[in-house]
Each structure stands twice: as structure tokens, then as C-alpha cells.
N, C-alpha and C positions, 0 to 999 in steps of 0.2 A: 520434273516437278510433280509431286503427288498431291492430290486434293483430298485424299482420304474420304472418298464417298463411301457410304454404307448403303447396301441394298437391303431394304426391309423384307422380312420373310412373310409368307402367307398373304401376299397381295396379288391381285389380278390386274394386268395392265390393259389400257385401252386408249385409243386416240380420242381426243375431244372433238366436238364439231368444228372448232377453229383449226385443229390439227388436220382433220380430213380436208377442210377447205384449202389449207396450205399445200397439202399433198397433191391436190388436183389443179392447183393454180398455175402450174408450170410443167412443161414436159421434161425439164432437166432433173435427172435423178441424182439428188444429193443424199448423203447418209441419213438425214432426218426423214426425207420422203421414203427412202428404202425401208426404214423402220416402220413408218406409219402404214405403208402399203402391205408390209409383211403381216402386221397385226390385223388389218382389215380383212384378210383372207380367212380368218378364223370364224367359226360359227358361234364360239363362246370365247370370252376374254381369256387368254392363257395366263397361267401362273407366271409371275415375274421371277425369273431365275437368271443368274449370270450366263450360263451356257445359252439359254434362250435369247437373251439380250445380244450376245455376241453373234449368234446366228441371224437374228432378225435385222440387225444393223449392218452386218458385214464388217464390223470393226475388227482390227487386227489385235488389239490389246484390250484387257479388261478396263484399264483406265480410260481409253478412248471411248469405249461403249458407255461407261458410267458418266463421262463428261457429256456425251451426246444426249443421254437420257435426262441429265440434270438441266441442260440447256432447253430441251423440249418441254420439260415441266415448267421451267421459269417463263417460257413464252406462252404457256397455257395450251400446248398442243398435245400433251399426254397427261393422263390421270391414272390413278390406281384405286382399287377398292378392295374390300375384304371379301366380297362375294362376286363370283363370276356372273357376268351378264350374257344372256343369249341374244343373238340377232333375232329380230321379230320375224315370224314365219308369215309367208303370204306373198302376194304379188305387190309390186311397187304401188300400184293404184290403190290397194287396200291399206298398205302400211304407211304410206307417205303422209296422209292427213293427220295421223296420230303423232308422227315424229316432228313435223314442221314447227309446232309451237315450242318445242324444247330446244330449238336451234338458237334461240334468242332469249335474253333476259326480259325483254318486253313482251314476248309471246307473238311477235310479228316476224314472219319469214316469207321469203319469196324464192321460188325456184324457177329459173328461166334458162333458155338455151342461148347459144352464142349469136343467134339471129334476132333476139329480142322478143321471142314469144314466151309468155309465162306458162309454165307447166302446172304449177300448183302454188297456192299462197294461203296464208293464214293471218288474219288480223288486218288485212287491207281490203278496201272496197275494190270491186272488179276494175273500175276505170283507173284507179291508182296503181293497181298491180300491172296493168298494161303499160302505163307510162313509165313506171320504174323498170320494167323489163326492157323497154326500148332504150332507156337511158343507160342501163347497165351494159347492154350490147355495145352502145357507142363508146362508153368508157373502156370496156375491155378491148375494143378495136384500137382506140387511141393508145392505150397502154402497150399493146402488142407492137404497134408501129414505132413507138419511142423507146421500148425496152433496150434495144441494142445501142441506140444513140446515147442514152444516159450513161451506159457503161463506158463507151468510148470517151465521152466528155470527161468523166471522172478520171479515167486512166491518163488522159492527156494532162489534166491539171496536176495529177500526182507526179508525172514525169517532169513537169515544169517547176514543181515545188510550190504550186499555188493553189 
């Protein structure tokens, strides 16, 4: 089944902030994560070409690679532009405050570790940032504990036909 995807010329591909979040949200390496991680290694967005897309995604066929890109674009995980963008130069401590406001449509962002300590925030008062960080660690822990359970439950329902 051919979907007749067309790869536009003279575009530079990059993961979106939500695509980068998706890539790091699990340790399971699926084709979409492989594509995103491949692109994050570049200092400047690479030109979008079919050979490049095949290499970055690890896809075996052109149609498979184009389908993967199309799905990632629909989910808002990939974007393309007419001008290549360079990664900001400098240490994380210097670059991060400038990047955080752009991670959200509201200009509010919070970066926390898995223990609930916030590393940086923008648009939140200090106390709120601390509370959200602790809550996010609890939610991530809960998700991790139940991730395998939900897959088993759905697999059993599928086998039973319900």
C-alpha cells in the first residue's frame, strides 16, 4: 500500500520540544526515538533528504521512513524550516534560562530531576516550582510502577476479546 508521500526540498529537519520530551520519556528505543536522537546529535539542523531520513530512522524502505516522518509530524514531534538552526553555544547554566520560555505556549516551563528537585524554571514562583517538581517526581514514579501492568491488562483483555 503506497501513501505517495512527497519529501519537500530545501528544508532542514529538527525535533520539536515535545518530540525531544517523547524521546527521553522512555528507555525503549523505537524508530521514532531513534530518528529524534539521531537529529539531536547535530550542531545544526541537517537538510531533509531521503538518504538522511533512511539513515537517521534505521528504516529499511523509503515508504517506511516517509511514514515514520509523517506520523512524527502529525504528533508534533518533528518540524522543518527553510533555514538551518544552530544549537546555542555555551554551558547549560547559561543557555537554559533563554530556552525555557520557548518550551511552552504560555511561557511557563519547569525542569526537574527524577527526585523532585527543580533545576530551572521560568514563569513560576519559587514555591510553586518546588511543589510542581515534587509532584512530577511522584507522578513519574507512579507511571513507572504501573507501565508494565497496563500493558499486561490490555494484552489480557485483547486475548479474551473484551
